[in-house]
N, C-alpha and C positions, 0 to 999 in steps of 0.2 A: 633429581630435584629441580621443582618448577622454574625456568628461567624468564618465560614471555607473560605477558599482561593477563593475558585470557587463562592460562594455565593457574597462573597466582590465584584469578577468581576461582577457578573449577574445585580448585586445595582447599580455597578459603569455603567454600559451598558444600563441600564432603562433609569439613570440620562443624561449622556451623548451619547446619541444615535447617535451625529453628529462625536463626535469622533472614534465611532468604525467602522473597516476595516475588513469585513463577510471576505476579502481574506486572510487576514493575522491572523486570528486566527482561532487554531484549535480543532474544535469542538470535537473533540477525547477524550479533557482531564475533559468533561465533564463527569458527573457520570450517573445520574438519568434522568429519560425522563421528567420531569417536565423541565429540565435544557434543554433538547434539543429542547423542547416544545416551550419553550420561546424564544431562540437563533434564531430557524427558523421563530417564528413570528416576530422578529425584521428582518431580511433578508427577509419577504415577504414584510413587511411596507418600505422597503428601496427602495425596487423593485418598487412600482408601487406610490415611491416618493411623502407617507404619513407622515403627524406630526406622531410622536413616543415617547410617553409617556405610564405611565402605566396604563392609560386609555385604548387607542390604543392597546396596548399588550393585556390584558385582552381580549377585545372582537376579537381581529385574534387568540390568540391561547386557546382563552379559559376555560384557568388555573383560580384557586381561587383567588381572589382578596386577601383575609389577607395572603395568598404566597408570590404575587408580593409584598402587603407591608411589609410584613418581612423582604424584602430585601434591600428596600430604610430606613425604619422608624430606627435612629438612628443611621444609617452608615456614620463613618469617612467620613471626605472628603477626595477624593482620587484620585491625578494630574495623569496628561497621564505617568507623567515616573515612577509612583509607580504601574501605572494600568499595564503596559508590564511589570514590573519586578517580579508583579504577574502571570502574564501566563508564564510568563518563570520559573517558579519556580514549574508550575504545569506540563508544558509539561518534565521538566525535571526530576518531580517525576515519572511520566507517563514512559519515558522508563527507567530508572532507575528498575521500577516495572518488564516491557519488559526484562529488562537483567537477573535479576533473575529469571522470568520464563523459558528462555532461555537455561540460565546458568545450573536451577535446572534439565532441562531436558536433558543436554547434558550430563549431571554429572550421571544420570539414563541411559544414554547409556551407559556412559563407564564402569558404572557397571555391564551392560551387555555383557560388550565385544564388541561392535559395537562401529565402528568406526564413527563420528561424521566431519560434514562441519563447523567449527567455519567462516564461513561468517557474519551468522547474528548477532551473538554476536560480531565481529568487528566493524560491520555496527551501532551498540547501541550504542555501546560505542564512535565511532565518533559522532555521532549525539548528545548523552551528552557531548563530550568533547566542540564541538561545542556552541551548547545553555551555558555552563560554560562562554566562553569565548566571547560568546554575552553580556551576563547576566554583566560581569565585573561589576563597579560601581554602576550599579541599584540593585545590591541585598541588600536586605532589611536588614540592620541593625540597631540595635537601637544606636544613640550618647551618648559622653557622654557628660556632661555638659560643660565641657571643649572645647571640640572642636563645639559642640553646639555656643559657642560663638564667635568662628571663622567663622561659616559657609555667607554667604552671602547671605539672606533672602530678597526678595522685603519685602518692607513696605506696610501696610495696604494703601491703595490709597484711604483717607477720603475724600468725596466731602464736609462732615456737619460734622463736628467732636463734639463728638463722635457718630451722630446718623445715616448717611447716606456714605456708603463705596462702589466702584466698588464691582460689583458679592456678595453682601450681600443682605437680606433685613432684612427691618424696620418691625414690626409691631405696628403703632400708636393707643389707644385705649384709652377707654370712657364709661362712662355712656353717655346717652340721653343726650345732651341738653348743656353737658358742656363745647362743642368747639372744636371738635376732626377736623371737616373741615377746622373753622376759622384761627385755628394753621396751618395745614397741606399746605393751602392757602398763609399765611403768610412767614411758612417757603420756599413756592416754591418763593416769592418774592425775598427773600433775600437771597438764592441761587443763582437766575437767575443774579443778579443784583452784586452777589459779597459782600453785603453790611456786614459787621462782626463787633461785634459778632452778633447772633442770642437771644433775650430773656436774655441771661445771657454770662455772661466772661469766664464759662466755654463752650459755643457750640461756636466755630470757623468755617467760611468759609474761606478755602486756597484761594480759587479765582472763579469768573464768574462760574457756569456751565449753560448747556442747560437740562431744566424740560420740561416735557409732565405730564400734567395731566388728565384722564381720570376718567370723574366726572358722576355718573349715579343716584344719588340723588336728586340735587338741582336744578332746571331749569335754562335754559341758562338766563333767565329776571335775574334772583336769582342772578345768578354766576358774572354777568354785572355789578350788584350794587355795590355787594358785593367787586369786584375787584374795579371799580371806587372809592369808599369809601375810599379805604386801601391807593390807592395810591393820594388821596387828604391827609391822615393824615400823609405821608411819602414820599419822592421821592424816586424812583427807577429807577436807570439806566440800565432795559433791555435789552435794543437793540434787541429785536425780541427772545429773551433766554427764554422766558417762553410762551407757548401755552397749551390753554388746549381744551378738546374738551366734551361736553358735551352730553349725551346719552341719556338722563330718555327717558322712554317711551320705549324705544328699549334697553335693556341692551345689552351688548356686553356679554356672558357668557364663560368663558374659562372652563367650562365642555364639550364647544362645538366643533370641527372643526372649524366651519365658525367663532366664536367669536375671536378664538384665530389668523386665518387667519386675520380680518379686526386690531385687536391690532398690530401684524409684521406687516402689512403696514404702520399703521401708525408709526411705531419706524426706519422701514426704510426707512421711508420720509424723516422724523425730525431728526432723530442720537441720542437722548435724555442722556445725563450723570445720571439723574433722573427721575424714572417712578414713578407713585403717581393713587394708583389705590383705588378710593373711591367710596363708600364702599366695604366691602368683599363681602357680602351676594348678590351682586349684581352679581358678576361677580363667584360665584357657585351657581347657581339655583337650581341642584340637592338638594342642602342643605348645613351646615358647621355642624349638630351638629354628626354625624356617619362617622368614620373613609373613610368607602367605599365612603361617598358621597365627602369629601374634597380633600383626595387625590390626584386624577385628577388635583386638580385645583393650589394644591402644588407643583405638580412635574411640572407642564407647567411655573408656574411662577421663578421655581428657573432653568429649561430650559433657561425661557428668561434672565435672570440676568446673565447665562453666555454664551451665545449665541451672544446677544447683548452688553454686557462688560458693564453691568447697576447696581446703587445701585435703588434698590427698596422700594418705602415707599406703605404698605398696611393698610388701615384704615378699623376698625374692630370695632364692639361695646360688650359693656361687657355685664355679663347676668344681668336683672333686679331683681333676686333672690339674694339680697345682705342682708346681716344683717348690720347697720354701727357699729355693738359694739363687731364683728364677724370678726377681721382682717383677710385677707386671701393674700397667696404671689400674686403677681403680675398674672402669668402665670396661676395662676387659677379663674381668674378673668373675662378671656376674653371667649367670647359666644363660645359655639360648640365643637369639637372636640381638645382634648389639642394636637394635632400634630398640629394646628394654632399656638400658641403662641410656643413649643417646637422646630418648623422649623424655626423661626426668627433668626439672628444673635444679633438684638439688640431690645430691648421692651421699648418704650415709652408708659407710661399710666399718665392718665390724670381723678383726678374725684376732685369733689366738696371740700371745706372745711367739717371737722364733721359736722355732723348736730346740736352739741351742742352751735355752732358757728351762726347758726341761729338766738339763742336770746341774741346774743351777740351786743353792740353798734359799727358796723364797718365802718372805713374812707367811704368805698363806698356800694352798695348793696350783698347782700350776693352771689348772683349768677353770680358775675361779679371776683370772683375768681377763681382761681383752682391748684390744684396742679400736682404738675408733677416729676414722678418717671422714671430715665430712666437704663437701667437694659440691661450689653451689656457683649458678652463673652469676649472680649477683656478687660476687667476694672477687680479691687476687688471688689467695694461696689456699688450699685446702689447710684444714684445721684439725689437728693430731689431739687425742686425748687418751689417756691410759683411764679404766675403769677397769673396778676389782668387783667381787660379792662377797662381804664377809662371811666368817665361820654359821653355815644354819639359815641363810639370810637368802631371799631372792631378790632384795632391789639392790641395784649398783647406786656407785659411791666412787667421785673422782678419788684414782689411786694417788698415792705420795711412792708409789714403787721404785722410782729411778734415783730420788733421794733417800730413800731406804736401802737399794742397792749401793749407792755410792759410799756411804759409811756402815754397813752392817759387817758384823762380827758373828762368827759362826761358833758354835762351842768346840768345832775344833781344831780353834783359830784358838780357844781359850787353853784347849789342853798343850797345844804344841809351844805357845809362851813360856806355861807354866814348867814343862819339860826341859826346855831350852834353860831354863834356870833352877835347877837341881831339883825340880819335881812340886814347889810350892813357890808364894808368891802375896804376898801383902795385900788384898782387895785393891786398897786406894793405891798401890804403884802401879796393879794393871790396867788399872782405868787412866791413872797417868800413862803409860805405857801407849795406848791409844788412842792419848787425846785428839791426835792429830785425825784421826781417821771415824771420829763417832763421835758421841756425846754421852757422857756418864749413863744417861737412862738408858741409852743402846749395850754400851756394854753390861751394864746390870742384867738386862732382859737374857744376854746372850752366855751370863753365868747364870742363870737361874736355869736356863733349859741344858747348861749342861750340867747342872745338879741334879737335873729330874731326869735327867740321859745317865745318869751316874755315871759320868766321865770321870766327876771331879768331885772332890768333896769338898766340905767351909767346919774351919772351927771359930769360934767366937773368942776374944782373948780378953781378959780384963783389960780395965782403963776407959779413957775417957771416949766420948764418943763409938765405943762397941766396937771397936778396929776385929778385922776378920784377916784368919787367912785362907789361903786357898790352896790343897796340897792336889795332885791326880789321886787317882782312886785306884789302891794296889790290886 
């Protein structure tokens, strides 16, 4: 992690080469040969008009990859204003050092009784004064909490609150088959149409936005069928704001200059607000397990969101080596290098219910449920939501499963109560029996299911209100 000001400067330039001006950057402030080699490599790449990121810098400079990664990993976000202040502070320190050396040299000369020309010292002092006056308000100082409350700071530009924001990256992941791509496709439809809320009242879309999905895993016929079915389940007013590009069989790798060029051309043509990359491993063909493999991809994704004013969603997989009885922090469940989860501003994790629920009587099949956990750097605690896909549908809805489980009555329970009452009961008495555990409609649903399964039989009796008696089927 960068600690000194010069390392922060180099990390900032590596992540933001478009804002680096070699003509205004005083290279003499850099200390080591490594630092000079890094800046020289960036200068050469700028002259060639080549894409610049940690990968190309490493190739041009020949520097050790771990050194370059250390400049970026954990780097606090430094905007252009603070970057200029860092540079000015280092320049000031440089000239103060020169002043000290010159004054020390002149002092020795005076001790020897030799006259000394003061013009060099005057020039250095003038440069320091110039730097200090230029710095002005850019000087890095810590604000009091009271002053911070009065500062005019831009609010987070949420595209989908609290999941996707401009200049932010969102990592959406889960285990195989849980419905990651379905959920992100649905999110794109909601965002493009401005339909709000999404899944839950906790997730809102301020206004319609343009969405670009680059899908490299599901075939084009599969994507067509998926979107057609989703649009049949709900009307979306898209008006051309949601575009998709399917590249299965010909992956665009962000580890290559050609893949980056293609994605940039697509962004420049359609100017999306949200870019969805699904799934990550197809954009990182060198691998995702080692820092050296994934760092160039993360760097390029970071550059894309800043260069094109985007919110980016990356779809990724959880590791297959999971023990359901050993809970792990969400960032530790994503496949590959820890840099992947640590680089994201928002984590959205999907998982099936705990395997214990496979043996429970659920309103829908087990694999139609998923838990979502949202963790954001901008919030205090993760939000947890249970969602479900109803039978024959692809769109997710917020589930009332836990309320249902708390009052769920099964056909087996109906049969057990009848057996305990000599094999029969009036329906109204049976509903009264369960009044503390379930609503009348829930009990009636269980009775209907027991009738459908042939566990019990029902006989209507004469009298007001169509009274009915339930019996165990012999």
